[in-house]
Backbone bond lengths (Angstrom), bond angles and torsions (degrees), N, CA, C in turn:
res aa  C-N    CA-C-N  psi(-1)  N-CA   C-N-CA  omega(-1)  CA-C   N-CA-C  phi
1 X - - - 1.454 - - 1.525 109.36 -
2 X 1.328 117.39 140.32 1.461 122.27 179.25 1.525 110.09 -68.31
3 X 1.319 115.71 154.91 1.469 120.70 177.32 1.520 108.00 -92.00
4 X 1.327 116.77 124.03 1.457 121.33 179.26 1.513 108.82 -117.53
5 X 1.316 116.35 134.86 1.457 120.61 173.09 1.516 108.70 -167.29
6 X 1.338 117.03 101.69 1.459 120.58 -179.90 1.520 109.72 -108.30
7 X 1.324 115.14 143.46 1.465 121.58 179.73 1.529 110.88 -80.40
8 X 1.331 116.26 -29.25 1.461 120.10 -178.18 1.518 109.89 -113.81
9 X 1.342 113.94 149.88 1.466 117.17 176.80 1.527 108.49 -78.33
10 X 1.309 115.24 157.96 1.454 120.78 177.01 1.516 109.06 -148.95
11 X 1.309 115.85 164.41 1.464 121.11 176.79 1.523 107.77 -92.70
12 X 1.315 115.37 119.46 1.460 122.12 179.89 1.521 108.84 -110.50
13 X 1.329 115.73 151.32 1.456 121.25 179.67 1.525 107.80 -107.90
14 X 1.329 114.79 130.53 1.458 121.24 179.98 1.521 108.08 -115.01
15 X 1.322 116.71 133.07 1.457 121.86 177.51 1.527 108.41 -88.63
16 X 1.347 116.24 134.50 1.464 121.13 -179.00 1.522 109.56 -126.66
17 X 1.323 115.33 167.56 1.458 118.85 169.53 1.519 106.77 -63.16
18 X 1.319 117.37 141.12 1.456 121.12 179.81 1.530 110.30 -60.27
19 X 1.309 115.65 133.18 1.462 120.93 -179.55 1.524 113.33 88.98
20 X 1.336 117.45 -6.36 1.460 121.59 -178.69 1.531 112.75 -100.53
21 X 1.335 117.72 4.99 1.464 120.97 -173.59 1.532 112.58 -54.45
22 X 1.327 117.23 -50.51 1.471 120.31 -177.55 1.527 111.82 -69.08
23 X 1.329 116.63 -34.74 1.468 120.90 177.56 1.526 109.74 -66.62
24 X 1.343 117.21 -42.60 1.468 121.33 177.49 1.527 109.61 -61.89
25 X 1.334 116.42 -44.69 1.473 120.70 178.47 1.530 109.95 -56.87
26 X 1.317 116.84 -48.43 1.474 121.64 -179.42 1.526 110.96 -63.21
27 X 1.340 117.22 -42.25 1.465 120.69 -179.79 1.526 111.92 -65.14
28 X 1.330 117.05 -40.93 1.464 120.21 178.70 1.529 109.74 -66.41
29 X 1.340 116.70 -42.46 1.472 119.68 178.86 1.523 111.12 -62.60
30 X 1.336 117.90 -35.99 1.470 122.03 176.57 1.528 110.14 -66.35
31 X 1.329 117.03 -42.17 1.466 121.39 178.60 1.530 110.85 -64.15
32 X 1.329 116.90 -38.53 1.473 121.07 177.79 1.524 109.13 -59.73
33 X 1.336 115.40 -46.54 1.465 121.36 -179.72 1.534 110.84 -64.11
34 X 1.320 117.52 -48.81 1.472 121.77 -176.85 1.524 112.90 -64.52
35 X 1.331 116.50 -37.45 1.474 120.45 -176.32 1.527 112.29 -98.60
36 X 1.336 117.63 3.37 1.473 123.22 179.22 1.529 111.07 56.24
37 X 1.326 115.40 51.81 1.467 121.24 -179.28 1.531 111.88 -103.73
38 X 1.335 117.53 22.61 1.463 121.59 -176.08 1.528 112.70 -57.86
39 X 1.350 117.71 -28.67 1.463 121.01 -179.40 1.521 112.48 -87.76
40 X 1.338 117.29 -5.48 1.463 120.55 -177.68 1.526 112.97 -113.68
41 X 1.339 116.86 -38.47 1.464 121.38 174.05 1.521 105.07 -109.91
42 X 1.333 116.05 104.41 1.457 121.82 -166.99 1.526 114.36 -86.10
43 X 1.333 116.74 -37.10 1.468 119.28 -176.22 1.522 109.77 -158.54
44 X 1.326 115.23 143.34 1.465 121.87 176.94 1.529 106.21 -123.92
45 X 1.336 116.77 128.67 1.462 120.53 -176.88 1.520 112.57 -132.49
46 X 1.331 113.49 143.04 1.460 121.27 168.22 1.527 103.75 -115.88
47 X 1.352 118.06 97.69 1.466 119.51 -175.52 1.524 111.95 -62.08
48 X 1.338 115.51 129.18 1.464 121.59 178.35 1.520 109.14 -127.28
49 X 1.320 114.74 160.42 1.451 121.67 177.71 1.521 107.44 -134.34
50 X 1.329 116.61 134.94 1.458 119.80 176.82 1.526 108.66 -77.54
51 X 1.331 115.47 127.47 1.458 121.88 -178.44 1.523 108.18 -123.54
52 X 1.325 116.49 131.46 1.461 120.90 177.49 1.520 108.27 -96.89
53 X 1.335 115.10 124.87 1.465 120.84 -179.16 1.520 109.23 -117.36
54 X 1.315 115.73 151.81 1.453 121.74 176.13 1.521 107.37 -107.89
55 X 1.349 116.29 114.36 1.461 120.37 178.35 1.520 108.92 -131.45
56 X 1.320 115.97 130.25 1.473 121.57 179.65 1.521 111.97 50.77
57 X 1.334 116.22 38.94 1.461 120.46 177.91 1.523 114.16 77.13
58 X 1.328 118.44 4.17 1.472 121.50 -179.44 1.522 109.59 -116.43
59 X 1.335 114.65 139.05 1.457 119.84 176.47 1.518 108.79 -86.35
60 X 1.327 115.31 134.85 1.455 120.02 -178.82 1.532 108.23 -137.74
61 X 1.332 116.53 130.63 1.458 120.44 178.46 1.519 108.83 -101.03
62 X 1.333 115.62 127.19 1.463 120.77 178.53 1.527 109.01 -130.46
63 X 1.326 115.30 157.85 1.464 120.39 175.85 1.519 108.85 -94.44
64 X 1.311 115.25 125.70 1.471 121.01 177.86 1.526 108.46 -113.27
65 X 1.326 116.20 139.99 1.466 120.59 177.17 1.521 108.72 -68.09
66 X 1.333 116.63 131.33 1.458 120.50 177.96 1.528 111.04 -69.88
67 X 1.344 116.51 -37.17 1.463 121.01 -177.21 1.522 109.83 -131.32
68 X 1.341 117.74 80.36 1.467 118.97 179.52 1.531 110.28 -56.55
69 X 1.319 115.76 133.07 1.452 120.19 179.43 1.519 114.14 91.61
70 X 1.349 117.02 5.57 1.464 120.00 -179.22 1.523 111.55 -135.49
71 X 1.332 115.12 147.94 1.468 122.75 176.45 1.524 106.73 -130.44
72 X 1.336 117.63 139.62 1.469 122.13 177.63 1.523 109.21 -100.19
73 X 1.332 116.52 136.72 1.463 120.73 -179.06 1.517 109.56 -132.60
74 X 1.338 116.31 125.15 1.460 122.35 174.58 1.520 106.09 -92.66
75 X 1.347 116.56 112.30 1.462 119.59 -173.69 1.519 111.97 -153.62
76 X 1.324 114.22 160.68 1.460 121.48 168.54 1.519 105.04 -88.41
77 X 1.313 117.08 122.69 1.459 120.41 -177.74 1.524 109.09 -81.75
78 X 1.316 116.11 117.38 1.462 121.49 172.00 1.524 107.17 -145.51
79 X 1.315 117.47 176.89 1.466 120.11 -175.36 1.528 112.22 -59.31
80 X 1.345 116.28 -39.04 1.471 120.28 -177.97 1.525 110.97 -69.03
81 X 1.361 117.36 -50.01 1.468 119.77 -177.35 1.529 110.25 -66.21
82 X 1.346 117.46 -39.03 1.459 120.54 177.60 1.527 109.52 -59.09
83 X 1.325 116.50 -46.58 1.463 121.74 -177.99 1.534 111.10 -62.75
84 X 1.334 116.48 -45.99 1.476 120.89 -178.51 1.523 110.46 -60.36
85 X 1.341 116.66 -49.04 1.465 119.90 -177.96 1.527 110.60 -67.87
86 X 1.329 116.44 -47.87 1.463 121.17 -175.26 1.528 111.88 -61.81
87 X 1.333 117.11 -32.16 1.460 120.76 -177.26 1.532 113.19 -99.20
88 X 1.322 116.45 17.93 1.462 120.85 174.44 1.525 107.97 -78.87
89 X 1.333 115.99 136.01 1.469 120.07 178.92 1.520 110.83 -57.22
90 X 1.320 116.40 131.48 1.462 121.17 178.67 1.518 113.04 97.60
91 X 1.345 118.32 -15.10 1.461 121.70 179.25 1.528 109.05 -86.32
92 X 1.334 116.02 129.30 1.463 119.27 177.45 1.523 111.64 -100.37
93 X 1.332 117.58 -15.09 1.462 119.66 176.44 1.515 112.48 153.83
94 X 1.327 114.75 170.06 1.460 121.62 174.42 1.521 108.89 -82.90
95 X 1.330 116.46 152.94 1.451 121.10 174.71 1.523 108.00 -86.94
96 X 1.325 116.21 128.26 1.461 121.97 179.76 1.515 108.66 164.70
97 X 1.335 116.48 168.16 1.469 118.91 -179.09 1.523 110.88 -66.79
98 X 1.307 116.88 134.25 1.461 120.67 -176.84 1.520 108.12 63.86
99 X 1.321 116.26 -125.45 1.466 118.52 176.77 1.522 110.09 -117.53
100 X 1.347 116.88 15.67 1.461 120.43 -177.84 1.530 110.29 -90.32
101 X 1.335 117.24 115.96 1.465 119.95 178.92 1.532 111.30 -66.32
102 X 1.322 116.45 136.28 1.455 121.61 178.25 1.528 107.98 -123.45
103 X 1.354 117.42 126.71 1.471 118.59 179.80 1.522 111.44 -69.01
104 X 1.332 115.62 153.70 1.462 121.07 176.67 1.521 109.53 -67.18
105 X 1.325 116.95 147.76 1.461 121.23 176.56 1.528 108.39 -83.97
106 X 1.317 115.60 166.32 1.470 122.20 177.13 1.533 110.30 -54.42
107 X 1.350 116.95 -45.02 1.467 120.84 -178.53 1.524 112.43 -66.40
108 X 1.330 117.41 -33.15 1.463 119.99 178.46 1.527 111.07 -71.65
109 X 1.336 116.63 -26.08 1.456 120.29 -175.47 1.524 113.82 -88.04
110 X 1.315 117.75 -26.33 1.471 120.79 -177.88 1.530 113.14 -53.36
111 X 1.358 118.99 -47.88 1.475 118.19 -179.78 1.532 113.02 -64.71
112 X 1.327 117.68 -17.38 1.462 121.06 -179.88 1.522 111.89 -85.04
113 X 1.340 116.38 -5.09 1.466 119.88 -178.75 1.515 112.30 77.01
114 X 1.340 117.62 19.65 1.461 121.10 179.29 1.519 107.96 -107.86
115 X 1.317 115.63 124.31 1.455 120.37 178.19 1.511 108.38 -106.08
116 X 1.314 116.56 138.45 1.458 119.35 -176.45 1.520 112.73 -102.25
117 X 1.322 117.25 -31.66 1.454 117.00 -179.14 1.525 108.08 -70.59
118 X 1.326 115.88 134.46 1.455 119.26 -178.02 1.516 109.99 -83.50
119 X 1.306 115.69 118.71 1.446 122.82 179.58 1.518 107.30 -90.79
120 X 1.323 116.67 128.88 1.465 119.26 176.82 1.520 107.85 -79.20
121 X 1.323 115.85 126.87 1.464 120.53 -177.89 1.515 109.87 -122.45
122 X 1.336 115.53 149.22 1.465 120.17 -179.89 1.527 110.80 -118.74
123 X 1.335 116.92 26.43 1.459 121.17 179.28 1.518 109.75 -132.59
124 X 1.335 115.30 163.39 1.459 121.47 -178.48 1.523 108.56 -146.15
125 X 1.343 116.10 174.58 1.466 119.89 176.83 1.521 109.00 -56.85
126 X 1.333 115.29 136.77 1.454 120.45 179.82 1.524 113.33 95.73
127 X 1.338 117.15 -16.21 1.469 120.83 179.13 1.524 110.60 -78.05
128 X 1.331 115.40 149.54 1.460 121.46 174.25 1.520 107.87 -88.86
129 X 1.327 115.79 129.93 1.462 120.84 -178.34 1.528 110.22 -128.69
130 X 1.340 114.21 154.83 1.460 121.15 174.52 1.520 107.42 -107.54
131 X 1.322 115.98 138.13 1.460 120.40 176.75 1.527 106.56 -84.82
132 X 1.346 116.39 123.34 1.462 121.21 -173.51 1.531 113.01 -106.61
133 X 1.340 117.29 -5.40 1.465 120.49 179.83 1.523 109.53 -154.18
134 X 1.321 115.44 168.22 1.459 120.43 176.54 1.517 113.25 83.36
135 X 1.330 117.05 -172.29 1.467 121.24 -174.82 1.534 114.12 -66.75
136 X 1.334 118.01 -21.19 1.472 120.84 -179.51 1.521 112.43 -99.77
137 X 1.346 117.67 16.25 1.469 122.79 -179.11 1.532 110.38 -49.65
138 X 1.329 115.00 140.76 1.475 124.04 179.86 1.526 113.45 73.22
139 X 1.344 117.05 12.98 1.455 121.66 175.11 1.527 107.68 -95.77
140 X 1.326 116.45 146.52 1.462 121.36 176.68 1.520 107.76 -117.61
141 X 1.341 116.18 139.73 1.459 119.48 179.74 1.518 111.35 -156.43
142 X 1.323 115.83 168.86 1.459 122.17 178.57 1.525 107.79 -103.60
143 X 1.349 116.46 132.96 1.458 120.84 -179.15 1.528 109.40 -70.35
144 X 1.335 115.74 121.90 1.460 122.10 179.13 1.525 111.41 -93.30
145 X 1.360 115.18 -35.88 1.458 120.49 -174.94 1.524 107.94 -154.01
146 X 1.336 115.73 148.41 1.461 120.40 176.97 1.519 109.50 -127.44
147 X 1.335 116.46 139.59 1.457 122.05 176.50 1.525 106.82 -116.85
148 X 1.338 116.15 103.45 1.461 120.61 -175.60 1.526 111.45 -67.72
149 X 1.323 118.04 -33.50 1.463 121.04 -179.96 1.518 111.65 -64.69
150 X 1.319 116.71 -46.49 1.459 121.39 179.50 1.521 111.29 -86.03
151 X 1.339 116.83 -11.06 1.464 124.10 -176.64 1.530 110.75 54.47
152 X 1.355 113.71 53.49 1.457 120.36 177.12 1.517 109.70 -130.98
153 X 1.326 114.21 156.25 1.455 121.37 175.28 1.525 107.91 -123.18
154 X 1.330 116.38 144.70 1.457 120.79 175.55 1.516 107.59 -103.53
155 X 1.332 115.36 122.27 1.470 120.60 177.46 1.528 107.61 -124.18
156 X 1.328 115.33 159.99 1.463 119.68 175.62 1.521 108.48 -96.74
157 X 1.328 116.08 131.57 1.460 121.36 175.12 1.524 107.58 -123.12
158 X 1.331 115.77 156.10 1.455 118.69 179.13 1.519 108.83 -86.59
159 X 1.336 115.01 122.72 1.449 121.29 -178.63 1.526 107.50 -135.25
160 X 1.309 116.47 120.03 1.469 122.23 -178.09 1.525 111.27 54.39
161 X 1.325 115.82 39.73 1.456 120.19 174.82 1.516 115.49 79.94
162 X 1.327 117.93 7.10 1.468 118.66 176.58 1.517 110.57 -136.81
163 X 1.327 114.59 156.15 1.462 121.42 -179.66 1.526 109.08 -73.56
164 X 1.332 116.66 128.21 1.454 122.50 -178.36 1.527 109.29 -129.20
165 X 1.347 118.17 130.44 1.468 118.99 178.32 1.535 110.70 -73.19
166 X 1.341 115.50 136.75 1.462 121.58 179.69 1.527 108.05 -132.77
167 X 1.336 116.31 133.85 1.461 121.25 178.07 1.526 108.24 -93.80
168 X 1.347 115.33 124.20 1.462 121.01 -176.04 1.521 109.63 -128.83
169 X 1.330 116.01 139.56 1.463 122.07 179.42 1.534 110.67 -64.57
170 X 1.347 115.93 144.22 1.466 120.88 178.95 1.525 111.59 -53.83
171 X 1.348 117.38 -36.55 1.456 118.37 -175.81 1.537 112.87 -77.28
172 X 1.329 117.21 1.12 1.461 120.38 177.51 1.536 112.22 -105.43
173 X 1.337 118.01 3.65 1.469 120.00 -178.50 1.531 111.06 -130.74
174 X 1.335 115.05 154.85 1.464 119.69 173.49 1.525 108.50 -140.79
175 X 1.325 115.18 150.91 1.468 121.81 -175.06 1.528 110.18 -70.03
176 X 1.336 115.16 138.78 1.459 122.16 174.74 1.535 107.90 -89.13
177 X 1.303 116.96 144.16 1.475 119.82 178.67 1.507 112.39 -81.11
């Protein structure tokens, strides 16, 4: 077996049996909990996209997997984490040349909505923030939810006379005093 030991975490792609993505995610999360690997395997994702379909004259929004047969894992690669992930039921292997896992590059991750550089933020859920850039510039709202992986906050803005949730990047908002 190869020796793995990385100082920095990276996003790795794991190939799974088709249709097993969510089961693999759940199994890896259970293994993290059982083996206390929370500081080594940081996040497991099955990227999905909401798609609106028209069926029988009715609009229906469903979540579709962006990459069927693949799961993304943010982890520190070492012998233990490699073994845990590789031996999870439903996993066929890591994506990379030969059998060597290679983390995704910054450019490969941007289209997935995953940001790797850690942005220092001074706001939290419940804080009032001003939007300083983008299409909602000069709007003020209260943070309802934050997604640290995507580095976005969901705030409510008034649109056509009603409150509408909007997802905004951390770098487009600043805390109001």
